KOLKOLPA-737752 format. One line per field, with one value per residue: residue number from 1; residue in one letter; y, z, x of N, C-alpha, C in turn. Coordinates in Angstrom, 2 decimals. Each point is the difference from the previous one (the first is absolute). Layout:
KOLKOLPA-737752
i: NUM, ...
aa: A, ...
npy: Y, ...
npz: Z, ...
npx: X, ...
capy: Y, ...
capz: Z, ...
capx: X, ...
cpy: Y, ...
cpz: Z, ...
cpx: X, ...
end
This chain:
KOLKOLPA-737752
i: 1, 2, 3, 4, 5, 6, 7, 8, 9, 10, 11, 12, 13, 14, 15, 16, 17, 18, 19, 20, 21, 22, 23, 24, 25, 26, 27, 28, 29, 30, 31, 32, 33, 34, 35, 36, 37, 38, 39, 40, 41, 42, 43, 44, 45, 46, 47, 48, 49, 50, 51, 52, 53, 54, 55, 56, 57, 58, 59, 60, 61, 62, 63, 64, 65, 66, 67, 68, 69, 70, 71, 72, 73, 74, 75, 76, 77, 78, 79, 80, 81, 82, 83, 84, 85, 86, 87, 88, 89, 90, 91, 92, 93, 94, 95, 96, 97, 98, 99, 100, 101, 102, 103, 104, 105, 106, 107, 108, 109, 110, 111, 112, 113, 114, 115, 116, 117, 118, 119, 120, 121, 122, 123, 124, 125, 126, 127, 128, 129, 130, 131, 132, 133, 134, 135, 136, 137, 138
aa: E, R, G, G, N, W, I, D, V, I, L, G, F, S, P, Y, T, A, A, L, A, R, L, G, K, I, R, S, A, G, I, T, D, L, R, H, G, S, L, L, D, Q, D, W, L, H, G, D, R, F, A, R, S, R, K, H, P, P, L, P, L, P, E, G, V, R, C, Y, A, I, G, V, A, L, S, A, D, G, P, G, S, A, L, L, G, D, G, L, V, P, L, N, S, A, L, G, R, H, A, D, A, A, H, C, L, D, F, P, E, S, N, C, W, V, G, Y, G, L, N, H, M, D, L, L, D, N, A, R, V, Y, A, Q, L, K, R, W, L, C
npy: -1.17, 0.05, -0.74, -1.32, 0.89, -1.03, -1.05, -0.13, 0.38, -0.82, -0.96, 0.54, -1.06, -0.71, 1.68, 0.09, -0.26, 1.90, -0.69, -0.22, 0.81, 0.43, -0.90, 0.31, 0.69, -0.93, -0.09, -1.07, 0.39, -0.82, -0.07, 1.58, -0.61, -1.64, 0.06, 0.53, -1.56, 0.24, 0.52, 0.81, -0.34, 0.54, -0.70, 0.11, 0.82, 1.18, -1.33, -0.09, -1.16, 0.87, 0.83, 1.17, 0.06, -0.69, 1.56, -1.38, -0.95, -0.64, -0.77, 0.33, -1.05, -0.76, 0.75, -0.77, 0.51, -1.65, 0.82, -0.86, -0.19, -0.29, -0.21, -0.42, -0.54, 0.93, 0.52, -1.44, -1.20, 0.97, 1.01, -1.37, -0.70, 1.15, 0.48, -1.13, -0.08, -0.52, 0.98, -0.54, -0.41, 1.09, -0.55, 1.16, 0.29, -1.75, 0.87, 0.88, -0.04, 0.70, 0.69, -0.72, -0.12, 0.98, -0.51, -0.45, -1.44, -0.63, -0.86, -0.81, 0.37, -0.68, 1.26, 0.04, -0.21, -0.43, 0.05, -0.38, 1.04, 0.68, -0.22, 1.06, -0.03, -0.15, 1.42, -0.87, -0.84, 0.23, -1.11, 0.74, 0.52, -1.30, -0.85, 1.51, -0.08, -1.31, 0.81, 1.65, -0.95, -0.52
npz: -0.20, 1.15, -0.52, -0.03, 0.70, 0.06, -0.65, 0.79, 0.64, -0.29, -0.70, 0.87, 0.07, -0.77, -1.46, -0.93, 1.75, -0.28, -1.19, 0.21, 0.50, -0.27, -1.44, -0.35, -0.40, -0.88, 0.15, 0.57, 0.39, 0.11, -1.65, -0.54, 0.40, -0.95, -0.41, 0.68, -0.43, -1.06, 0.44, 0.25, -0.09, 0.94, 0.50, -1.10, 0.68, 0.26, -0.88, -0.61, -0.92, -1.00, 1.05, -0.37, 1.37, 0.49, 0.82, 1.03, 0.91, 0.69, -0.37, 1.14, 0.15, -0.66, 0.95, 0.72, -0.93, -0.63, 0.16, -1.44, 0.14, -1.21, 0.22, -1.26, -0.65, -1.36, 0.29, 0.45, 1.26, -0.08, -0.26, -1.55, 1.14, 0.95, 0.12, 0.01, 1.19, -0.88, -0.78, 1.39, 0.73, 0.10, 0.49, 0.59, -1.29, 0.21, 0.92, -0.79, -0.77, 0.46, -1.21, 0.33, 0.54, 0.43, -0.76, 1.12, -0.50, 0.25, -0.77, 0.59, -0.43, 0.75, -0.98, 0.83, -1.88, -0.35, -1.12, -0.76, -1.21, 0.27, -1.87, -1.02, -0.33, 0.54, -0.03, -2.03, -0.37, 0.93, 0.34, -0.59, -1.24, -0.57, 0.72, 0.39, -0.73, 0.14, 0.58, -1.20, -0.53, 0.20
npx: 0.86, 0.85, 0.74, -1.48, 0.04, 1.78, 0.02, -0.87, 0.23, 0.63, -0.95, -0.79, 1.66, -0.33, -0.32, 1.10, -0.04, -1.47, 0.03, 0.94, 0.04, -0.88, 0.53, 0.73, -0.89, 0.03, 1.59, 0.12, -1.05, -0.32, 0.53, -0.49, -0.80, 0.81, -0.43, -1.26, -0.07, -0.90, -0.04, -0.23, -1.12, -0.09, 1.54, -1.12, -1.28, 0.63, -0.28, 1.02, -0.32, -0.21, -0.81, 1.40, -0.60, -0.03, 0.06, 0.27, 0.02, 0.80, -0.15, 0.10, 0.55, -0.48, -0.61, 0.33, 1.65, 0.57, 1.04, 0.16, 1.18, -0.09, 1.83, -0.11, 1.36, 0.36, 0.91, 1.75, -0.26, -0.39, 1.17, 0.76, -0.06, -0.20, 0.79, 0.42, -0.34, -1.05, 0.46, -1.41, -0.02, 0.27, 1.08, 0.33, 0.12, 0.45, 0.87, -0.42, 1.30, 0.02, 0.68, -1.68, 0.48, -0.54, 1.26, 0.36, -0.15, 1.40, 0.45, -0.46, 1.18, -0.47, -0.58, 1.09, 0.57, 1.61, -0.13, 1.04, -0.05, -1.48, -1.10, -0.93, 0.31, 2.07, -0.62, 0.49, 1.43, 0.79, 0.66, -0.03, 0.10, -0.35, 1.33, 0.93, -0.94, 0.86, 1.50, -0.07, -0.71, 0.72
capy: 1.08, 1.30, 0.22, 1.16, 0.68, 0.59, -0.08, 1.24, 1.01, 0.55, -0.35, 0.94, 1.94, 0.28, -1.07, -1.11, -1.18, 0.06, -1.24, -1.07, 0.56, -0.66, -1.88, -0.53, 0.03, -1.08, -0.84, 0.00, 0.91, -0.46, 0.53, 0.57, 0.05, 0.24, 1.43, 0.27, -0.78, 0.43, -0.36, 0.50, 0.70, 1.65, 0.49, 0.74, 0.69, 1.70, 0.16, -0.20, -1.06, -0.34, 0.50, -0.55, -0.13, -0.06, -0.93, -0.36, -0.08, -1.30, -0.61, -1.53, -1.41, -0.15, -0.77, -1.41, 0.02, 0.23, 0.70, -0.46, 0.21, -1.06, 0.92, -0.37, 1.17, -0.60, -0.57, -0.24, 0.89, 0.89, 1.87, 0.03, -0.84, 1.12, 1.59, -1.15, -1.02, -2.12, 0.89, 1.03, 0.21, -0.10, -1.08, 1.12, 0.07, -1.04, -0.66, 1.45, 0.81, 1.33, 0.88, 1.27, -0.88, 1.17, -0.75, -1.86, -1.22, -0.75, -1.54, -0.57, -0.75, -1.54, 0.04, 0.64, -1.16, 0.36, -1.23, 0.37, -0.43, -0.44, 1.28, 0.46, -1.41, -1.78, -0.72, -0.57, -1.41, -0.36, -0.77, 0.80, 0.75, -0.11, 0.13, 0.90, 0.22, -0.62, -0.22, 0.32, -0.37, -1.84
capz: -0.08, -0.63, -1.84, -0.65, 0.36, -0.17, -1.78, -0.23, -0.12, -1.44, -1.02, 0.24, -0.86, -1.55, 0.62, -1.29, -0.13, 1.26, -0.08, 0.78, 1.01, -0.01, 0.28, 2.08, 0.94, 0.36, 1.14, 0.63, 1.96, 0.90, -0.25, 1.00, 1.80, 0.32, -0.34, 1.05, 2.11, 0.47, 1.14, 0.60, -0.79, 0.60, -1.09, -0.95, -0.26, -1.13, -0.59, -1.79, 0.43, -1.04, 0.56, 0.78, 1.79, 1.21, 1.86, 0.85, 0.70, 0.32, -0.03, 0.54, -0.14, 1.35, 1.14, 0.70, -0.98, 0.07, -1.80, -0.38, -2.11, -1.11, -1.50, -0.31, -0.36, -0.94, 0.23, 1.16, 1.39, -0.49, 0.16, -1.00, -0.02, 0.46, -1.94, -1.91, 0.36, -0.41, -1.44, -0.70, 1.56, 1.00, 1.01, 1.24, 0.25, -0.30, 0.60, 0.66, 0.98, -1.58, 0.67, 0.92, 1.41, -0.84, -0.81, 0.24, 0.28, 1.28, 0.44, 0.77, 0.39, -0.12, -0.64, -1.85, -0.60, -1.21, -1.61, -0.41, -1.31, -0.62, -0.29, 0.35, -0.69, 1.40, 1.51, -0.52, -0.25, 1.01, 1.15, 1.15, 0.36, -0.03, 1.33, 0.85, 0.40, 0.60, 0.92, 1.40, -0.42, 0.53
capx: -0.71, 1.84, 0.15, -0.58, -0.02, 0.78, -0.15, -1.52, 0.63, 1.08, -1.39, -0.93, 0.62, -0.62, -1.56, -0.06, -0.12, -0.48, -1.41, 0.13, -0.36, -1.50, 0.03, 0.51, -1.00, -0.60, 0.09, -1.41, -0.04, 0.09, 1.64, 0.38, 0.12, 0.54, 1.20, -0.35, -1.05, -1.04, -0.78, -1.13, -0.61, -0.12, 0.34, -0.26, -1.15, 0.78, 1.08, 0.44, 1.25, 1.36, 1.34, 1.06, -0.25, -1.18, 0.24, -0.99, -0.16, 0.49, -0.90, 0.28, -0.53, -1.64, 0.29, -0.13, -0.30, 0.61, 0.16, 1.25, -0.09, 0.64, 0.49, 1.19, 1.03, 0.41, 1.32, 0.06, -0.38, 1.27, -0.89, -0.86, -1.24, -0.39, -0.22, -0.57, -0.57, 0.09, -0.66, -0.29, -0.71, 0.59, 0.13, -0.98, -1.97, -1.01, -0.27, -0.91, 0.44, -0.14, 0.20, -0.20, -0.59, -2.00, -1.68, 0.73, -0.82, 0.30, -0.42, 1.85, 1.18, -0.28, -1.32, 0.21, 0.26, 0.15, 0.81, 1.31, -0.16, -1.47, -0.67, -1.83, -1.26, 0.08, -1.26, -2.16, -0.30, 1.11, -0.30, 0.77, -0.82, -1.09, -0.53, -0.50, -2.29, -1.12, 0.09, -0.37, -1.02, -0.09
cpy: 1.34, -0.19, 0.95, 0.71, 1.79, 0.26, 1.25, 1.43, 0.50, 0.01, 1.58, 1.55, 0.46, -0.45, -1.34, -1.04, -0.68, -0.88, -1.28, 0.11, -0.39, -0.60, -0.29, 0.29, -0.66, -0.85, 0.11, 0.96, -1.93, -0.04, 1.06, 0.45, -0.71, 1.30, 0.93, -0.27, 0.49, -2.08, -0.10, 1.60, 1.28, 0.18, 0.20, 0.78, 0.54, -0.38, -0.47, -1.55, -0.15, 1.44, -0.51, -0.12, 0.40, -0.40, -0.13, 0.25, -1.26, -1.03, -2.01, -1.13, 0.03, -0.84, -1.49, -1.37, -0.85, 0.11, -0.19, 1.24, -1.32, 1.63, -1.00, 0.81, -1.33, -0.32, -0.16, 2.05, 1.71, 1.21, 0.36, -0.44, 0.88, 0.41, -0.87, -0.49, -0.69, 1.00, 0.92, 0.78, 0.26, -0.64, 1.30, 0.13, -1.21, -0.05, 1.02, 0.86, 1.84, 1.16, 1.38, -0.93, 0.08, -1.68, -1.42, -0.49, 0.24, -1.18, -0.44, -0.89, -1.49, -0.41, 0.32, -1.03, 0.82, -1.32, 0.45, -1.02, -0.65, 1.41, -0.07, -1.00, -1.17, 0.75, -0.27, -1.15, -0.29, -1.03, 0.80, 1.15, -0.82, -1.00, 0.68, 0.60, -1.36, -0.12, 0.99, 0.05, -0.92, -0.14
cpz: 0.67, -1.50, -0.78, 0.65, -0.79, -1.39, -0.50, 0.34, -0.62, -0.86, -0.20, 0.11, -1.67, -0.09, -1.26, 1.15, 1.80, -0.26, 0.30, 1.54, 0.37, 0.45, 2.08, 0.70, 0.03, 1.19, 1.32, 1.79, 0.55, -0.12, 0.47, 1.66, 0.43, 0.14, 0.86, 1.56, -0.12, 0.63, -0.07, -1.57, -0.13, -0.65, -1.27, 0.13, -0.23, -0.24, -1.32, 0.99, -0.55, 0.42, 0.36, 0.82, 0.05, 1.69, -0.31, 1.83, 0.81, 0.51, 0.79, 0.05, 0.83, 1.79, -0.13, -1.73, 0.19, -2.13, 0.10, -1.52, 0.35, -1.31, -0.35, -0.90, -1.20, 0.81, 1.56, 1.21, -0.50, 0.34, -0.95, -0.06, 0.12, -1.36, -0.86, 0.45, -0.51, -1.21, -0.29, 1.78, 0.81, 1.44, 0.98, -0.41, -0.30, 1.93, 1.56, 0.59, -0.67, 1.31, 1.22, 1.00, 0.13, -1.23, -0.23, 0.92, 1.10, 0.19, 0.91, -0.70, -0.31, -0.73, -2.17, -0.03, -1.24, -0.43, -0.01, -1.36, -0.55, 0.09, 0.76, -0.51, 0.58, 1.01, 0.20, 0.79, 0.33, 0.74, 1.73, 0.82, 0.89, 1.53, 0.78, -0.25, 0.05, 1.64, 1.00, -0.09, 0.63, 1.28
cpx: 0.54, 0.24, -1.12, -0.67, 0.74, -0.59, -0.95, 0.85, 1.66, -0.81, -0.33, 0.72, 0.05, -1.11, 0.37, -0.14, -0.42, -1.35, 0.70, 0.61, -1.37, 0.02, 0.49, -0.91, -1.19, -0.02, -1.31, 0.70, 0.83, 2.17, -0.06, -0.24, 1.26, 1.94, 0.11, 0.05, -1.37, -1.09, -2.19, -0.83, 0.58, 1.31, 0.23, -0.37, 0.96, 1.44, 0.08, 0.63, 1.18, 1.03, 1.12, 0.01, -1.40, -0.09, -1.74, 0.15, 0.70, -1.38, 0.89, -0.45, -1.20, 0.59, -0.74, -0.70, 1.36, 0.96, 1.51, 0.71, 1.45, 0.81, 1.10, 0.61, 0.74, 1.47, -0.64, 0.87, 1.37, -0.83, -0.81, -1.98, -1.00, -0.70, -0.41, -1.22, -0.98, -0.23, -1.28, 0.03, 1.99, 0.04, -0.39, -1.38, -0.43, 0.09, -0.37, 1.16, 0.22, 1.52, 0.06, -1.17, -1.05, -0.49, 1.25, -1.38, 0.26, -0.55, 1.13, 0.59, -0.86, -1.08, 0.62, 1.17, 0.45, 0.73, 0.13, 0.41, -0.23, -0.13, -0.86, -0.77, -0.12, -0.94, -1.33, 0.75, 1.20, 0.35, 1.21, -1.72, -1.63, 0.76, 0.10, -1.03, 0.03, 0.55, -0.62, -2.07, -0.57, -0.11
end
């Protein structure tokens, strides 16, 4: 979504490519919600979902509900893992970590798991991911 938004901005600078920028706005509201971290309808009551930035109040994890986070990284454990993430989602984002402490989701470390050497699509059918979900849920 972030990449798509940048492409829209760049294409919008020229009258020759502006029509292509409008095509980029066909993407779903769910996808633009991912970029902004929007979860509630009121996050969009007075704003443009294609705007460069949106501010909304942080929303903590629900009380009384066990919450978990799984992230995967293309590379082996190392400093590049967090930045590269799974090829689509940075590792810190997958684990609910944010530069602004107010926006951190504060998952307990025991409720976070990272699979190294995996990509975003591996979240769907990888045996290691499945085994971790089974440990948590069974």
